[in-house]
N, C-alpha and C positions, 0 to 999 in steps of 0.2 A: 684296691678297688673300693670305690665309694658308691653306695646305693642310697638314693633319696626317695622318699615317698611323700606325696602331698595328698591331703584329704580336706574336704570342706567341713568346717566346724560350725555348729549352731548351738548357741546357749539357750537352754530350755529350763526354766525354774532353777536357775543357778548351777546347772550341770551341763557339761559338754559330753555328749555320747559320741565317741569316735571308734566304733567297732572295727573299722578297717585298720586303724593304727594299732589297736590292741592286738589284733591278729598278726600284724606286721612285726610288732615287738616280740610276741611269743615265738613266732616262727624263726626269727633271727637269733634270739637267745638260745632256742633249741638247737639251731644249726651250729652255733658257736660251741655249745656243750658237746655235740656229736663229733665235731672236728677235733676238739681236745681229747675226747675218748679215743680217737684214731691216731693220736700222737702229734697233732699239728702244733701244739704249744702256744695257743692264743692266750695272751696275758691280759687282754683288756677288750672292752666293747665301748664304743663311742656312739651314744644315741644322739642324733641330730633332730631336734634341738630341744633344749630345756624349755625355752619360751618362744612364742610367736615373735617375729621380729621383721625388720625391713629387709627385703630381698632385692638385690640390685636388678634382677630381671623382672620381678613381679611386683615390686613395691610392697604394700601391706596386704595384697590380695591373697597370697598363699600363706597358709598357717601350718608351719612344720612342727611347732613345739608341742610338748606334752602338757604345758601350761598355757591356757588361753589368756591372751592379753587384750583387755579393752583399751584401745589406744587413746580414747577420749579421757577416761577416768584413771587409767593406769592400773585398774584392778586386775589381779591375777586369779584365775579360776583353774583348779586342777581338772584336767580332762580324765575320762575313764582310763585312758592309756597311762596317765601318771599314777593313778591308784593301782593299776595292774603291775606296772613296772616296780613300784614300791613293794608290792606283795611278793613279787618274784625275788627281788633283791633281799628282802628281809628273810625269806625262806632259804637263802643261799641256793637258789634255783631248784630246790628239791621238789617243788610243785610241778616242774616241767619234766622231771625224770619219770 
């Protein structure tokens, strides 16, 4: 089963605040942890997507990535969700337990 979430991203002062995606990532990583605790044996988690990209159905309008891409300059900006994902991964998910 694949679950996708789309959020509107706005760059303000060089930051992208995407609270909805932060919550989405936290909840899904927590669910993976709980399922493993119940013996499901999940060995990986695939977060879609690393960077904003061209989507066949939506073009450049939907931004799924945890890195914001300025398609004119090609600059990449870490979204709040990227910082949170990094924090969780570095802590070996212990901050979710």
